[in-house]
C-alpha positions in Angstrom: 108.6 148.0 107.4 111.1 147.0 104.7 112.0 144.5 102.0 113.4 142.1 104.6 110.0 140.6 105.4 108.4 140.9 101.9 110.9 138.9 99.8 110.8 135.2 99.3 111.8 133.5 102.6 111.6 136.9 104.4 109.5 135.7 107.3 111.1 132.2 107.3 114.6 133.7 107.6 113.6 136.0 110.5 112.0 133.1 112.5 114.8 130.6 111.9 117.6 133.1 112.4 116.3 134.7 115.6 118.3 134.3 118.8 115.7 131.9 120.2 114.5 130.9 116.7 112.2 128.3 115.5 113.5 125.0 114.2 110.9 124.8 111.5 108.8 127.3 109.6 105.8 126.6 107.4 104.5 129.5 105.4 103.1 130.5 102.0 104.6 132.2 99.1 101.5 134.1 98.3 98.0 134.9 99.7 95.8 131.8 100.0 92.1 131.1 99.9 90.7 131.0 103.5 88.8 127.7 103.0 91.9 126.0 101.5 94.0 127.4 104.3 91.6 126.0 107.0 91.5 122.6 105.2 95.3 122.5 104.8 96.0 123.2 108.5 93.4 120.8 109.6 94.9 118.0 107.5 98.4 119.0 108.4 97.9 118.7 112.1 95.9 115.5 111.7 98.9 114.0 109.8 101.4 115.3 112.3 99.4 113.9 115.3 99.7 110.5 113.6 103.5 110.7 113.8 104.0 111.4 110.1 107.0 113.5 109.2 106.7 117.2 108.3 107.6 116.7 104.7 105.1 113.9 104.2 102.4 115.7 106.2 102.7 118.8 104.0 102.7 116.8 100.8 99.6 114.9 102.0 97.8 118.1 103.1 98.6 119.8 99.7 97.1 116.9 97.8 94.0 116.8 100.0 93.4 120.6 99.5 94.0 120.6 95.7 91.0 122.1 93.9 90.6 123.1 90.3 91.0 126.8 89.8 92.6 127.4 93.2 96.4 127.4 93.4 96.5 128.0 97.1 97.6 124.4 97.8 100.8 125.0 96.0 101.8 128.0 98.1 102.8 126.1 101.3 106.5 125.8 101.9 108.5 124.0 104.6 111.7 125.6 105.8 113.3 123.0 108.0 114.2 119.3 107.8 111.4 117.3 106.0 112.0 114.2 108.2 111.3 116.2 111.4 108.3 115.0 113.5 106.2 116.9 116.0 105.6 115.6 119.5 102.1 116.3 120.8 102.5 114.9 124.3 101.2 116.9 127.2 103.4 118.2 130.0 100.5 118.2 132.4 
């Protein structure tokens, strides 16, 4: 335990800077509502599967999850290049 994972960008920095690190990290800046989180991820992956960039996909998922009185939709942050795209092809 320590401050290194609790500060802003703590988890993102650890994932991106690891020896075999991630090229992209999507996280939240604060705790989020479970229903909003589910809807956000569902919309995010739907967007990504259509070939839409990470930045656009996150923006679209935020807008879709926006509800009055719930700021969870604002918590999602992308650490990585916003024009990156995901490849969902199977290796099988």
